[in-house]
C-alpha positions in Angstrom: -34.0 -37.3 -57.6 -31.9 -34.2 -57.8 -28.3 -34.1 -56.6 -27.5 -31.5 -54.0 -24.6 -29.2 -54.6 -21.6 -29.1 -52.3 -21.8 -26.0 -50.0 -19.1 -23.6 -51.2 -18.6 -21.6 -48.1 -18.5 -24.6 -45.7 -16.1 -26.3 -48.1 -13.8 -23.3 -48.2 -13.8 -23.1 -44.4 -13.0 -26.8 -44.0 -10.2 -26.7 -46.6 -8.7 -23.6 -44.9 -8.9 -25.3 -41.5 -7.3 -28.5 -42.8 -4.5 -26.5 -44.6 -3.9 -24.6 -41.4 -3.6 -27.8 -39.4 -1.3 -29.4 -41.9 0.8 -26.2 -41.9 1.0 -26.4 -38.1 2.1 -30.0 -38.3 4.9 -29.1 -40.8 5.9 -26.2 -38.5 6.2 -28.6 -35.6 8.4 -30.9 -37.7 10.7 -27.9 -38.3 10.7 -27.1 -34.6 11.7 -30.7 -33.9 14.9 -30.3 -36.0 15.6 -26.9 -34.2 15.1 -28.5 -30.8 17.4 -31.4 -31.7 20.2 -28.9 -32.7 19.6 -27.0 -29.4 19.8 -30.2 -27.3 23.0 -31.2 -29.1 24.4 -27.7 -28.3 23.4 -28.2 -24.6 25.1 -31.6 -24.6 28.3 -30.1 -25.9 28.0 -27.2 -23.3 27.6 -29.8 -20.5 30.9 -31.4 -21.5 32.8 -28.1 -21.6 35.2 -27.4 -18.7 35.5 -23.6 -18.9 33.7 -21.2 -16.5 31.3 -18.7 -18.0 29.7 -15.6 -16.3 26.4 -16.3 -14.7 23.6 -14.6 -16.7 22.2 -11.9 -14.4 19.5 -10.7 -16.9 17.3 -12.7 -19.2 16.8 -16.4 -19.4 20.5 -17.1 -20.0 19.7 -20.0 -22.4 23.1 -19.6 -24.1 24.8 -20.5 -20.9 22.6 -23.4 -19.7 24.5 -26.5 -18.6 27.9 -24.6 -18.4 29.9 -24.2 -15.3 29.8 -20.8 -13.6 30.4 -19.1 -10.3 28.8 -16.2 -8.3 29.7 -14.4 -5.2 26.6 -14.3 -3.0 26.8 -11.1 -1.0 23.8 -11.9 1.1 20.9 -14.3 1.2 17.4 -12.9 0.7 15.8 -16.2 1.6 16.0 -20.0 1.4 13.1 -22.3 0.5 12.8 -26.0 0.0 11.7 -27.2 -3.5 11.1 -30.8 -4.6 14.3 -32.2 -6.0 16.6 -35.1 -6.5 19.9 -36.0 -4.9 22.9 -37.1 -7.0 22.2 -40.6 -5.7 18.7 -40.5 -7.2 16.9 -40.1 -3.8 13.9 -37.8 -3.8 13.6 -35.0 -1.3 14.2 -31.3 -1.0 16.6 -29.0 -2.8 17.3 -25.9 -0.7 17.0 -22.9 -3.1 18.4 -19.5 -2.1 17.9 -16.1 -3.5 21.4 -14.5 -3.4 22.2 -10.8 -3.7 25.1 -10.5 -6.2 25.0 -6.7 -6.5 23.1 -3.7 -5.2 20.3 -4.2 -7.7 20.6 -7.9 -8.7 19.9 -11.3 -7.2 20.3 -14.8 -8.6 18.7 -18.1 -7.7 21.1 -20.8 -6.3 20.3 -24.4 -5.4 22.7 -24.9 -2.6 22.2 -28.6 -1.8 19.9 -31.6 -1.2 18.2 -32.6 2.0 15.6 -35.0 3.2 14.6 -32.4 5.8 12.5 -29.3 5.1 14.3 -27.3 7.7 16.1 -24.2 6.3 19.9 -24.6 6.6 22.1 -21.9 8.2 23.9 -20.3 5.3 24.6 -16.6 4.8 26.3 -16.5 1.4 29.8 -16.7 -0.1 31.4 -17.9 -3.3 29.4 -20.6 -5.2 30.5 -22.7 -8.1 28.2 -25.0 -10.0 26.2 -25.6 -13.2 23.8 -23.2 -14.8 20.3 -24.8 -15.1 17.2 -23.5 -16.8 15.7 -20.6 -15.1 18.5 -19.6 -14.9 19.6 -20.8 -11.6 23.0 -22.1 -10.4 23.1 -25.6 -9.1 25.9 -25.6 -6.5 28.7 -28.2 -7.1 30.0 -28.9 -4.5 26.9 -28.4 -2.3 27.0 -25.8 0.5 25.8 -25.5 4.1 26.5 -29.2 4.9 23.9 -30.4 2.4 24.2 -33.4 0.1 25.0 -33.2 -3.7 22.1 -32.6 -6.0 21.5 -34.3 -9.4 23.3 -32.3 -12.0 21.2 -30.5 -14.6 20.9 -32.7 -17.6 20.0 -31.6 -21.2 18.3 -34.9 -21.6 15.6 -33.8 -19.2 14.4 -31.2 -21.7 11.5 -32.5 -23.7 11.5 -32.7 -27.5 7.9 -33.6 -28.1 7.5 -31.7 -31.4 7.0 -35.0 -33.3 4.0 -35.8 -31.1 2.6 -32.3 -31.7 3.0 -32.7 -35.4 1.2 -36.0 -35.3 -1.6 -34.4 -33.4 -2.0 -31.6 -36.0 -2.0 -34.1 -38.9 -4.6 -36.3 -37.0 -6.8 -33.2 -36.5 -6.6 -32.4 -40.2 -7.5 -36.0 -41.2 -10.4 -36.0 -38.6 -11.8 -32.7 -40.0 -11.7 -34.1 -43.5 -13.4 -37.4 -42.5 -16.1 -35.6 -40.5 -16.8 -33.2 -43.5 -17.0 -36.1 -46.0 -19.4 -37.9 -43.7 -21.5 -34.7 -43.3 -21.6 -34.3 -47.1 -22.8 -37.9 -47.6 -25.5 -37.5 -44.9 -26.6 -34.3 -46.5 -27.0 -35.9 -49.9 -29.2 -38.7 -48.6 
């Protein structure tokens, strides 16, 4: 009986794939540390009392969870979106698109309601907390609406450890399948 040789090309491909998957797992572990630092920064920002300018352009991530204010010069529209009241009750957050200059508008969550009906509100000064988007979550609420749940950095997921585990599992699975295929080939 002659021993079959290990296929070189297939082995190189499997090793390259496994190394890539392990590399992606290690990268996810690094991203986990970065995300932990980012969440800690957001927690500190949420506790800050100063008011920062609302980010008109970009995602405004540096200002998330900080207090801000805008002057709504006019309302382009208001629509209900699923949301949560400060009391934890589920319902509708009334989200307005506010004109803040001739060529810029911002999104503002003006308050919570159990009713889908659009509230009568035409703009004005709004203070609140900058949430991801960015959007301003009005605090206090406007147009006779109820207070909304405040944006919480704890709501942002840090699932990079799970992703790393998946990549390591995929690498192990690829190795096990390849070893089983080699054994079967040699029979």
